N, C-alpha and C positions, 0 to 999 in steps of 0.2 A: 802281707807282702805286697809290694808295689809291682803289679804285673804289666804296667804300661811300658812299651818299648822306649828306650832312651836312645836318642841319636848318637851314633859313634862319631869319632873325630873324622873318619872317612866320609860319613854321610854329610857332615857339615862342609867339608872341603869340596865335595862334588856338587853341592847345591849352588846354582848360578846366582850371582848378585842380581837383584831386581833391575838395577840400572843397566847392567850388561845385556840382559834379555831384551829390554826395550830398545837398546841401541842396535842390536843385531836385527831385530824385527823391522826397525825403521829402514835400515840400509838394505835389507833383503828385498824391499819393495821397489828399489831402484834397479832397473835393468843394468846388467854388467856393461853393455856397450855405452850407456850414458855415463857411467863412471869413467870409462876409458876416454871418452870424448872430452869430458870436463878436465881430465888430467892433461890432455894434449892441447886443449884450446886455451889461448891466453885469456885470462879473465875468468876461467872456470865456468861455474854454473850461471853467473850473470850473463856472460857472453853467449852461452848456449840458449838461455831464455830469450835474449834479444833476437838471436838468429832465428829461433823457431817462430817468434812473433812476426818477423819480417817475411818468412816463408808463408805463414798463414795469411797475412795481408796480401801477398802476391797472388795466392790461390784465389782468395775472395775477389780481388780486382780482375783476375783473368776470367773466372767462371761464374761469378755471382753478381756482384755490383761493381761498377766502375765510376769513379768521380770524373766529372767533365765540367770545364769552365766555359761559360757562354762567351764567345769571342766578339760578337757583333750585336747590333740592334735589330737583326732580321726577325726575331721572335718576340719583340716587344708588343704589348706591355707585359705579357705573361712571363717571359724570360728576359731579364735585363743584362746588359753588359757586365761581366764580372760575377754573375750568379754562379754558384756551384750547385750542380745537380748530380744526383745519383742515377746512373743508368742501369736498369735491370737487365743483366746479361742472360737471364734465364727465361725472359718473357716469350721468346720465340724459339726456344731450344727443343721443345718436346712436341713438335707437330703444329704448334700455333703459328699463325702468320700475322703480320702487321695488319691492323684494321684502319679504316677511314677514321680520322680524328685523332689517332695516336701521334704523339710527339716522339720522333725517333732520332737516334744518333747513328750516322752511317759514315763509312769511308767513301769519300767522293773522288778519290784519286782516279783519274782517267775519265771522269764523268762531269764533275763540277770544277775540278782542280785538285791540287794536292791537299791532303789533310782530312780531318773529320768535320762533319756538318751536323747541325740540328735543324729539323724542319717538321712540318705537320703533314701527315699522309692525307691526301685528298682523293687519290684514285688508286685502286689496286688492280691486279691482273684481270683483264677483260672489261674494265670500266670504260665508258665513253664520257670524257670530261670536256665541257664546252664553256667558253666565256665569250659573251655573257648572254643571259636571257633578256627578255624585254624590260625587266626591272633592274638589270645590272648585276644580277647574282650569278654565281657559278652554278652550272647545271651538271649533275652526275647521273648518268643513266636516265636522263629525262626528268629528273627531280631537281628543282631549284633548292639551293642550300642557303639557309640563313646563318651566315658566319659572324654576325654582329657580336656574339658573345665573346669572341677572342680576337677579332680583327682590330688592328690598331685604329684608334679614333680618327675619323675623317679620311681614312684610307678607303679606296674602292677595292672590290674583290680582285680586280686586275685592270690595269690601263692598257694591257696588251691582249688583243683577242687571240684565242686559240681554239682548236677543235681537234682533240687527240683521242686515239684508242690506246689504252694501256696494255702492252703485251703481257702475257702470262709470266709470272715470276718476277715482275717488276713493280715499281711504285711511282706514282706521280706525286711530287711533294712541293709544298709552297711554304714560305715564311708567313708569319702572322702580320708582320709589318711589310706589307706588299710593296710599298713604294721604295723601300731600300733593300729588299731581299733579292739576292741572286739565286734563283731556284729553277725548277723544271721548265718554266716559261722561257728562261734565257738560254736554254741549252737544247732547244728542240732540233736545231741543226747540227748539234755536236754528236760525237760517238755515243750511241745509246739513245739518241733522240730525247735527251733530258730525263730519261727514266733511270731509276736506281734499282739495280738487282736486289732482290730480297736478301740474297746471300751476303751483300755488303753491309747490311744493317747490323750494327754492333749491339743494339738493345733499345729498350724503351725508356725514355726519361720519366721517372716515377716520382722523384722528390726534389724539391729545392731545399738544400740544407744550409745554405749561407748566401747572404747575410741572415742573421737570426730573425730580424724583423720581417723578412720576406719568405721565411721557411714555410713550405706547404706541400701537401700531397698533390701531384698532378693527375688529373683524371681524363679519360678519353672524352672528347667532346661529343655531346649527344646531337650535335647539329646534323650529322650524317645518318642518324638512326633510321630515318624513313627512306633512305636511298635504297632502291631495289637492287637486287643482284644483277650482275652483267647480263644474265639471260633475260631480264626484264627491260633492258635498255631499248630506247627508241632510236630509229634511224641509224 
């Protein structure tokens, strides 16, 4: 006698089709609110995907990295007119401060004029910056700085003499192409004394991404590595 249980007609009808089970499982992974949005949004899922990508890029641009196009020749030869750089928005977000040698992008409104600017940090809060020493170099806290590694060829460190103390919480910034750069030297008599508040710094320029032939990582210059802290400044 065959004792194996035979499926009844009721068993067969209640057994789900394989395709139906897979279909239900797939759609069960999609949150209900997503389905509702795609039904309401013209273009459905394609429009929703594009919208989410746009929001993602906006968040990245606001809080992580921001593209910036070099508008002038004030940072040549390192940064050329039209170069696209990526500005690291997180560089100074978690207690870190701009350092001498960093290339920063900042909002110069009310200090240099309307708009954003890109310059190199030469002095930080408490520094004593002088131009020039007996050899024609800029001096920071009594230490002469060899800027030949980034200074525009045949440019002098400055054709304008200055002797400044950088207030706490501010930066003294210069362009690498000194002869064409409008920077802290040109605004010593302006509001803020030519100094840029650290809070106005948008981020550190870390990458040149375009044009492809000029793409590179930007590193902090080691020219200021031997500059002593403000507490070690002379005079």
